[in-house]
N, C-alpha and C positions, 0 to 999 in steps of 0.2 A: 145222553143226547149225542155225544160224539162217538159212541162205541161202534156204530156201523157205518158212519159217514166216511166216504172216500172222496175228498174234495177234488183231488187231481188223480188222473190215471196215467199209466204208461202204455204206449203202443207196444206190440210185440218187438218191433225193431228197436225201440228205445230200451226196453228191458234187456234185450240181448246185448246191446252196446254197454249198458250199465254193468251187466255181469262180466263182460270182457274186461272192462276197466278195473273192476274189483279184483279180478284174477291177475291181470298183467301189471297193475300198479301196487300190488300188495296192500290193499286197503285192509286195515286191521279188523279182526273179529269184533263184533259188537257195533260196528259202524253201519249206517244205512244211508240211503239217498235222501238228503234234505232238500225239500222243495219249499220255496217261500217267496216273499216279496221284500223289496227294499225301496225306501223313498216314500212317496205319497204326500209330500209337502208341496204346496203351491200348485201350479198348473201342469207340472210335468207328469203327474200320475205316479204309478208304481212301476218298478222294474222287477221282472221275475228272476229268481236266482235258483241255482241247482248246484249241488256238490255233495261230498261225502262227509258225514259228521256223526258224532255220538248223540244219543237221545238226551234231551233236556227235560226238566220237570214240566215245562209248559207245553210239551209236544203231545200230539196224538200220533200213534204209530199203527201202521197196517201193512199187509203184505200184498204185493202184486207180482205174479209170476216168480215167486221166490225172492223178490227184492223187498227189503224192509224200507218203507217210506216214512220219513219224519216230517211233520208239518206243525209249526207253532200254531196253537189254537187261534191266536189273534189274526192269523193270515188266511183262515179258511174262507172268509167272505170274498177275498180277492181270487181265490183258486177254484172255487166251485164252478164246475163246467169246463175246466181246462184239462188238456191232455199234454203230456210230454211226448214228443215224437223225435226221431233222429233223422237228420237230412245229410246225405252225402252226395255231393255233386262236384262238377268241375270248378264252380265258383266258391263253394263253402262246404264246411263239414261241421256238424255239431248238433246239440240238443236244441229244440225249439218248442215253444209253447203254442198250442193251437186250441181251437174250440173242440170239445168232445163231439159236438154236433157235426163238424166237418169230417171227423174220423168215421162217425156212424154212417155217413153217406157213402163210405167206401173209398175215400181218397186219402192221399198223403199230401196235405196242402203244403205249398211252398210259399213262405213269406216274400 
């Protein structure tokens, strides 16, 4: 069931930034980009998380533009339809989660 599913995608800009971080910060071999959620209790909803980590037994793993993505299978329902983009502007710089639909329309949405 999970073999071909890619619940979250990376934009080309986000993939390039992830590769740059992996090279400049000496991320060890075997590590990938972990995408997931935290929270979900009460009215606050979930927060999206991103970072470099090793694969865990409960993870699904897939490749996007040469980057290995790890997602805990329990988090897939929160991540389906999301894309990770990278924003760099005068006011902020960093990864952000956006709807894949917004990327498909040709834009780089800014929160």
